[in-house]
C-alpha positions in Angstrom: 24.8 -19.2 -2.3 24.5 -17.2 -5.7 24.6 -13.9 -6.0 21.9 -11.7 -8.2 22.9 -9.8 -11.0 20.4 -6.6 -10.7 17.8 -8.2 -14.0 17.6 -11.4 -11.6 16.8 -9.4 -8.2 14.2 -6.9 -10.1 12.6 -10.1 -11.6 12.0 -12.0 -8.2 11.5 -8.8 -6.4 8.6 -8.2 -9.0 7.9 -11.7 -9.0 7.5 -11.1 -5.5 4.9 -8.5 -5.9 3.0 -10.2 -8.3 2.6 -13.2 -5.4 0.7 -10.4 -3.4 -1.7 -9.4 -4.9 -4.2 -12.8 -5.9 -5.4 -11.6 -2.2 -5.5 -8.2 -2.8 -4.4 -7.7 0.7 -2.4 -5.1 -0.7 -4.0 -2.1 -2.4 -2.7 0.5 -4.5 -4.4 4.3 -4.3 -7.1 4.7 -5.6 -8.4 1.1 -4.3 -7.0 2.1 -0.5 -9.1 5.4 -0.8 -12.1 3.4 -1.8 -11.0 0.9 0.8 -11.5 3.9 2.6 -14.5 5.3 1.8 -12.6 8.7 0.7 -11.6 10.2 -2.2 -7.8 9.6 -4.2 -7.0 13.1 -3.6 -8.7 12.7 0.4 -6.6 9.4 0.6 -3.2 11.8 -1.2 -3.8 13.7 1.7 -4.5 11.6 4.3 -0.9 9.3 3.9 1.6 12.6 3.8 -0.5 14.0 7.4 -1.3 11.5 9.2 2.4 8.8 7.4 0.1 6.1 6.9 2.7 3.3 6.4 3.2 1.9 3.0 5.4 0.0 1.1 7.5 0.9 -2.6 9.1 -0.9 -4.8 10.2 0.2 -7.9 8.5 2.9 -8.0 5.3 1.4 -7.1 3.6 2.0 -4.1 1.2 -0.1 -2.3 -0.7 -0.7 1.4 -1.3 -3.7 2.9 -5.1 -3.5 4.3 -4.2 -4.7 8.0 -2.3 -1.3 8.1 -5.3 0.7 6.2 -7.2 -1.0 9.0 -5.2 0.1 12.2 -4.6 4.2 10.9 -8.5 3.8 10.6 -9.2 2.7 14.5 -6.3 4.6 15.8 -7.0 7.9 14.1 -10.8 8.0 14.0 -11.2 10.8 11.6 -14.5 12.7 12.8 -16.9 12.0 10.0 -15.9 9.5 8.7 -17.2 6.9 11.0 
């Protein structure tokens, strides 16, 4: 098994992140806010307050649609459903 140096590891991680983009399962903050039908400011407040699951790789944070759906069903924010 070959060990990867930092550059090869970073390239590998980026390729995995890029591979997830075509299905649009992973969303950035603006896309996540639009998906939930709220402003980016509200989404950022909710992510802190309700600890919405996210993934961060190399300072790039994304939210999975299925996690957002689960949050929506679990929290059922009054006035938004």
